[in-house]
C-alpha positions, 0 to 999 in steps of 0.5 A: 214717830221721830225715829221713823222720820229720821229713818226716812230722811236718812233713806232719802239722803242716801238715795239723793247721794247715790243719784249725785254719785251716778251723775258725777260718774256718768259725766266723768265717763263721758269726759274720758271719751272725749278726744282732745286736740293734739298740742299743735292743733291746740296751739293753732286754736290759741294763736289763730282763733277768736276765743270770744265767739260763743259756742265755738271757735272763729277763724277770720279771713283777713280779706273775707270772700263769700261763702263763709264756712260752718263746720260741725265736729265729729262725736266726742271730738273737741273743736280745736282738733280741727284748727289746722285745716280751718286756719288754712281755709281762713288763710285762703280767704274764707272765714270758718266757724267750728261749732261747739256742742253739749258733750261734744255731740252735734246731735244735741245742738244740730241748729247751732249754725243759726247762731253764727248766721245771726252774727254774720247776717246776710252772708252766704255760707256752706256747712259740713262736718266730720263723721256724725257732724256731717250727718247733723250738718246735712239735716240742718241744710235740709231745713234751709230754704233761703239762697244763703246756703251755697253748699254742703261738705262731708269729711268721712261722713254722709247724709241720712234720710232726714238730711237727704240732699238729692232733691236740691241743686246744692254743690256737695263735696265728699272727702274720704280716706283710704285707711278709714276704719271707722266710717261704715263703708256700706252705709256710705255707699247706700247714702250716695243716693241721698246726694245730688248727682253733681256731688264731687268725691275725693279720697286721700290715699293713706289717710284715716278717720282721725286724720280729718282732725288732729286728736291722735288715734281713734278707737277702731280706726286704722293707722295712717301711713301719711302724716297728719299734716299731709292730710290736713293740707289735702283737706284744706286744698280740696275745700278751697278748690270747691269753694272757689268753684262756688264763688 
């Protein structure tokens, strides 16, 4: 009897140990997939962002104008990777929140923007994101009925049917890059039907998918033929022009 119990206990412990190892292995595999910010982007995050913000980074404008900006990163990309353009937008007068999600996947926390809106209660805002982040940002926008939401923007991204905006009058900005090897161009073209007819589009020549952040080369992407800083400056300039139109 005791031998049988000991044998069962050993089997149970072996199974539990195996499960723990599988979980640890899976977590390590996911961590290996996450794109880390380049040193320059990390430095901007450390020196310019407020690290006290829960669930992300905050770049405060010195003399804030409306609307504020909420940004959803691409899949498996650390928030600090978008610090350079975010800091420029904040310097242009618009406070920027960069969201952080579980496992760096916006699909696991698509309503994260709500926590920022509670902190800046009553502020008008625009929301957008890069790649998968843009998809989830549009889904959040689709659910909003108040006047606070002033617009939606997409960086190498597009809305799916669950985030369609074609029945709204929201200002929409869509930015792409000519050497993007990750964005599915066919799906991007199809998704244009989910955007308002007034949506604005712009493409940067020589830029790529990873260039919408600063985290090095991304799997499946083409090499950019312009510098990352040039693409970051362009993103910030286009966003600020669009925000000025809204304001």
